[in-house]
N, C-alpha and C positions, 0 to 999 in steps of 0.2 A: 334567158337573158343574155347579155353580152359577156363574152369571156374577158378575162383580165387584159388580154392582148388587145381586144377590140376597144376596150375602154381606154387603154393606154394610147392607142392610135388616135382615138377621138380627141383626147387631151392634147396630144402632140400636134394634131392638125390645127387645133384652136390656137396653140402657141405660135404656130407658123403663120396663121392668118393675122395675128396681132402685129407681126413684123413685115408682112408682105401683103400689099393691097392690090396686087395684080391677080393672084390666084383666086379661084372660086373655092367654096368649101369642099366640093367634090375633088377638085384638083389638089388641094392641100392634103386631103386624106390620102389620095393616091401617092402623093409625094412622100409622105411619111412612111407609107407601106413600102415604097421603093427603097428608101434609105434603110429601113429596118431589114428588108430582105437582102439588100446588098451587103449589109453588115454581117448577117448570118452566113451568107455565101462566102464572104471573105474569111470569116472564122473557120468555116468548114474546109476551105482550100488550104488554109494554114495548118489544118489539123488540130486546131484549138478545140478544147471542149467548150460547148456552148454554156455560157455562164448564167443564162436565164434572162428573164424579161427586164429586170432592173438595169442590167448592163446595156441592153439594146436601147432602152429608153434613154439612158444617159448619153449614149452615142448619138442618137437622133437629136436630142436636145442640144448637144454641142454643135451639130451640123446646122441646126436652126439658128443658134446664136451667131455662128460665124458667117453663114451663107444665106440665112433665111430670106433677106430682102432681095437677094439675087437668084434665088433657087430656080426660078423659071428660066434662067440662062444657063443652068448647069447641064452638063452632059452625062448621061448614063446609058449603058447598053441595055438596061432593064426593059423588057418588052412592054410592060405596063406603062412605062413612061413614054415610050415612043408613040403609042396610040393616044396618049394624053396630050401630047404636044402637036400632033398633026392638026392642021387646020387652024392653029393658033399662030398669030403673027408675033413672033418673039423678037423683040428688038435686039 
């Protein structure tokens, strides 16, 4: 079955789709993965101990609340995201 993380990502993707009508379900899922990974990477760089999934979920939810509707205009250096946005005409 799915891991907790996968389930959490699915749930987050659905939350994102509720506030963003531009993204496809696949794109939304990739988006939340990108946000989650960026969050983990930031913690790692800061030398912070990883607090577990609940903290990552909370962070991603905050991002969705604040930026969800505009997420497709967001910039990230995450490779997953780059390939996601190629070929898409982003206003």
